[in-house]
C-alpha positions as CSV (number, residue, x, y, z in Angstrom):
1,M,29.7,-13.5,1.9
2,K,25.9,-13.7,2.0
3,N,25.6,-9.9,1.8
4,S,27.9,-10.0,-1.2
5,I,25.7,-12.5,-3.0
6,K,22.6,-10.6,-2.0
7,S,24.1,-7.4,-3.4
8,K,24.9,-9.1,-6.7
9,V,21.4,-10.5,-7.0
10,K,20.0,-7.0,-6.3
11,K,22.2,-5.4,-9.0
12,N,21.1,-8.0,-11.6
13,I,17.4,-7.4,-10.8
14,E,17.9,-3.6,-10.9
15,N,19.4,-4.1,-14.4
16,I,16.2,-5.7,-15.7
17,E,14.5,-3.4,-18.2
18,E,11.4,-5.5,-18.9
19,K,8.2,-4.8,-17.1
20,Y,7.4,-8.3,-15.8
21,Y,9.3,-11.4,-14.8
22,N,8.7,-14.5,-12.7
23,F,10.8,-16.4,-10.2
24,E,12.2,-18.7,-13.0
25,D,13.3,-15.6,-14.9
26,I,15.2,-14.3,-11.9
27,K,16.6,-17.7,-11.2
28,K,18.0,-18.0,-14.8
29,L,19.4,-14.5,-14.6
30,V,21.2,-15.3,-11.4
31,S,22.5,-18.5,-12.8
32,N,23.8,-16.7,-16.0
33,S,25.6,-14.3,-13.7
34,R,27.5,-17.2,-12.1
35,I,25.9,-16.5,-8.7
36,K,25.5,-19.6,-6.6
37,T,22.5,-19.6,-4.3
38,T,19.6,-22.0,-3.3
39,N,16.0,-21.5,-4.3
40,S,15.0,-20.8,-0.7
41,T,17.8,-18.2,-0.2
42,L,16.8,-16.5,-3.5
43,K,13.2,-16.3,-2.5
44,T,14.3,-14.8,0.8
45,Y,16.3,-12.1,-1.1
46,I,13.3,-11.4,-3.3
47,N,11.1,-10.9,-0.3
48,Y,13.6,-8.4,1.0
49,F,13.7,-6.6,-2.4
50,V,9.9,-6.4,-2.5
51,K,9.9,-4.7,0.9
52,D,12.6,-2.3,-0.2
53,K,10.8,-1.6,-3.5
54,V,13.6,-2.9,-5.7
55,L,10.8,-4.9,-7.4
56,F,7.1,-5.1,-7.0
57,D,4.6,-7.9,-6.5
58,A,2.7,-8.8,-9.6
59,G,0.8,-11.9,-8.4
60,K,1.8,-15.4,-7.3
61,G,5.4,-16.0,-8.4
62,W,5.4,-12.8,-10.6
63,Y,7.2,-9.5,-10.2
64,S,7.4,-6.2,-11.9
65,S,9.5,-3.1,-12.3
66,L,6.4,-1.0,-12.3
67,E,5.6,0.6,-9.0
68,R,2.3,2.1,-9.9
69,K,-0.6,-0.4,-9.6
70,F,-3.4,-0.1,-12.0
71,E,-6.3,2.0,-10.6
72,L,-9.7,1.2,-12.0
73,D,-12.2,3.9,-12.6
74,E,-15.3,2.7,-10.7
75,K,-17.5,5.8,-11.3
76,P,-19.2,4.5,-14.5
77,L,-20.7,1.6,-12.4
78,E,-22.1,3.7,-9.5
79,N,-25.6,3.9,-10.9
80,I,-26.0,0.2,-12.0
81,L,-24.5,-1.0,-8.7
82,K,-26.9,1.1,-6.7
83,I,-29.9,-0.1,-8.7
84,V,-29.1,-3.8,-8.7
85,S,-27.8,-4.0,-5.2
86,K,-30.9,-2.3,-3.8
87,E,-33.2,-4.9,-5.5
88,Y,-30.9,-7.9,-4.8
89,P,-28.9,-7.0,-1.7
90,L,-27.6,-10.5,-1.2
91,L,-26.8,-11.4,-4.8
92,D,-23.3,-12.1,-5.9
93,F,-22.5,-10.6,-9.2
94,S,-19.6,-9.0,-11.0
95,C,-19.8,-6.1,-13.5
96,W,-17.7,-3.8,-15.6
97,S,-18.2,-1.2,-18.3
98,T,-16.4,-0.3,-21.5
99,E,-16.6,3.3,-20.2
100,Q,-14.0,2.3,-17.6
101,L,-11.4,1.8,-20.4
102,N,-12.4,4.9,-22.5
103,S,-9.2,6.8,-21.5
104,Y,-7.1,4.0,-23.2
105,T,-9.0,3.9,-26.5
106,H,-7.6,5.6,-29.6
107,H,-11.1,6.4,-30.8
108,I,-13.2,7.6,-27.9
109,L,-16.3,5.5,-27.3
110,A,-19.5,7.5,-27.4
111,K,-21.8,4.7,-26.2
112,F,-20.9,2.1,-23.7
113,I,-21.8,-1.5,-22.7
114,T,-22.1,-2.7,-19.1
115,F,-21.5,-6.4,-18.6
116,I,-23.0,-8.2,-15.6
117,Y,-21.9,-11.7,-14.7
118,V,-24.3,-13.5,-12.4
119,D,-25.4,-17.0,-11.4
120,S,-27.4,-18.3,-14.4
121,D,-30.5,-18.9,-12.2
122,Y,-30.8,-15.1,-11.8
123,I,-30.3,-14.0,-15.4
124,D,-34.0,-14.0,-16.3
125,S,-35.0,-12.1,-13.2
126,I,-32.3,-9.4,-13.5
127,T,-33.0,-9.0,-17.2
128,S,-36.7,-8.4,-16.6
129,F,-36.0,-6.1,-13.7
130,L,-33.5,-3.9,-15.6
131,K,-35.8,-3.7,-18.6
132,E,-38.5,-2.3,-16.3
133,K,-35.9,0.3,-15.4
134,K,-35.7,1.3,-19.1
135,F,-32.3,-0.2,-19.7
136,V,-31.5,-2.0,-23.0
137,V,-30.8,-5.5,-21.8
138,L,-29.5,-8.5,-23.6
139,D,-29.9,-11.9,-22.0
140,N,-26.7,-13.8,-22.6
141,P,-26.8,-13.3,-26.4
142,T,-24.8,-15.5,-28.8
143,Q,-22.4,-14.1,-31.4
144,Q,-24.9,-15.1,-34.1
145,E,-27.7,-13.4,-32.3
146,L,-25.7,-10.2,-31.9
147,G,-24.7,-10.2,-35.5
148,K,-28.4,-10.3,-36.5
149,Y,-30.0,-7.6,-34.4
150,F,-27.5,-5.9,-32.1
151,K,-27.4,-2.1,-32.3
152,L,-25.5,-0.3,-29.6
153,E,-27.7,2.1,-27.7
154,E,-27.4,4.2,-24.5
155,D,-27.5,2.2,-21.3
156,T,-27.0,-1.1,-23.0
157,I,-26.4,-4.0,-20.6
158,I,-25.4,-7.6,-21.4
159,I,-26.0,-10.2,-18.8
160,R,-23.7,-13.2,-18.8
161,P,-23.5,-16.3,-16.5
162,S,-20.8,-16.1,-13.9
163,I,-17.5,-17.9,-14.7
164,T,-16.4,-20.4,-12.1
165,K,-13.3,-19.1,-10.2
166,Q,-13.5,-15.8,-11.9
167,P,-11.3,-13.1,-10.3
168,D,-13.3,-11.6,-7.3
169,N,-13.1,-8.0,-6.2
170,G,-16.6,-7.7,-4.8
171,K,-19.2,-6.5,-7.3
172,I,-16.8,-4.6,-9.4
173,A,-14.7,-6.8,-11.7
174,P,-10.9,-6.3,-11.3
175,I,-8.8,-5.2,-14.3
176,E,-7.5,-8.8,-14.9
177,K,-11.0,-10.1,-15.4
178,I,-11.9,-7.1,-17.6
179,L,-9.0,-7.5,-19.9
180,V,-9.8,-11.2,-20.5
181,D,-13.5,-10.6,-20.8
182,M,-13.0,-7.8,-23.2
183,L,-11.0,-9.9,-25.6
184,I,-13.7,-12.5,-25.6
185,E,-16.6,-10.1,-25.8
186,N,-15.1,-8.0,-28.5
187,K,-15.2,-11.1,-30.8
188,K,-18.9,-11.4,-30.2
189,V,-20.1,-7.8,-29.8
190,K,-17.4,-5.9,-31.8
191,I,-16.9,-3.2,-29.3
192,M,-14.0,-1.9,-31.3
193,E,-11.5,-3.1,-34.0
194,D,-9.4,-6.0,-32.9
195,F,-6.1,-4.1,-33.1
196,E,-7.4,-1.3,-30.9
197,C,-8.7,-3.9,-28.3
198,K,-5.2,-5.4,-28.2
199,K,-3.6,-2.0,-28.0
200,I,-5.6,-1.1,-24.9
201,I,-4.4,-4.3,-23.2
202,E,-0.8,-3.6,-24.2
203,D,-1.0,0.0,-22.9
204,I,-2.5,-1.0,-19.6
205,I,0.0,-3.9,-19.0
206,N,3.0,-1.7,-20.1
207,N,2.2,1.3,-17.9
208,N,0.4,0.0,-14.9
209,R,1.2,-3.0,-12.7
210,I,-1.4,-5.7,-12.8
211,N,-1.6,-9.2,-11.3
212,V,-0.1,-11.4,-14.0
213,S,-0.8,-14.6,-12.2
214,L,-4.4,-13.8,-11.9
215,L,-4.6,-12.6,-15.5
216,K,-3.0,-15.8,-16.9
217,S,-5.1,-18.2,-14.7
218,Y,-8.4,-16.6,-15.6
219,A,-7.4,-16.5,-19.3
220,T,-6.7,-20.2,-19.1
221,R,-10.0,-20.8,-17.4
222,R,-11.7,-19.1,-20.3
223,K,-9.6,-21.0,-22.8
224,L,-8.0,-17.8,-24.0
225,F,-4.3,-17.7,-25.1
226,I,-3.0,-14.4,-23.7
227,D,0.7,-15.2,-23.4
228,D,1.5,-13.1,-26.4
229,F,0.7,-10.0,-24.4
230,I,2.8,-11.1,-21.4
231,N,5.7,-12.2,-23.6
232,Q,6.0,-8.7,-25.0
233,V,6.8,-7.2,-21.6
234,Q,8.3,-10.2,-19.9
235,I,12.1,-10.5,-19.4
236,K,14.1,-11.9,-22.2
237,M,17.3,-13.7,-21.3
238,K,19.3,-11.2,-23.4
239,V,19.5,-8.9,-20.5
240,E,23.1,-8.0,-19.7
241,V,24.1,-9.7,-16.5
242,V,25.9,-8.0,-13.7
243,D,28.5,-10.1,-11.9
244,K,30.5,-7.7,-9.9
């Protein structure tokens, strides 16, 4: 009997066409299929299905039909990481570059911005140090300041204070942090047109598995409403149920 229920749950999950779904989505789908099971049993089934690659982990309580996990291009950061880490070997910081997303842009970016997020006590020191290294460095500029004098040049770096509980992946920011930061920074710096910025995020989410839980929690932390992007790829309860 249990194997029969497990098999029905598996068929329903395999029938999902959307890219992302959470436990509540699966629970509703199972309920709509008239399958009776407890939450604990359903979670056990899901754990089995993850191991069998029927579905894939997309963060706490989230799953995906996408097997391929997003792989971040770290090469554009090699030089700045080497320079900063040599001078400040014990410093915690997180960085990313618009060059890392260039393959997803409709209009290829010719010049890039590197963002470094660091404890506010070290912003002045790092800014001075990088300027000595002939980088163009902006010390936590406001949107108004950027509007007045900002001109994108080669080797431009913007230093920002670290965000409490920001996603941590060592000194290289994970894609979930980058996507949220980019939406916020694009309003200030105007890296690209808004529609293209949103298109990049949609393409990445649609074609590569990310940590949805991490993305949503960090977006909330930064007071950014990002659910529209998730809703586009999250399961809708119009999915045809399988009950046999």
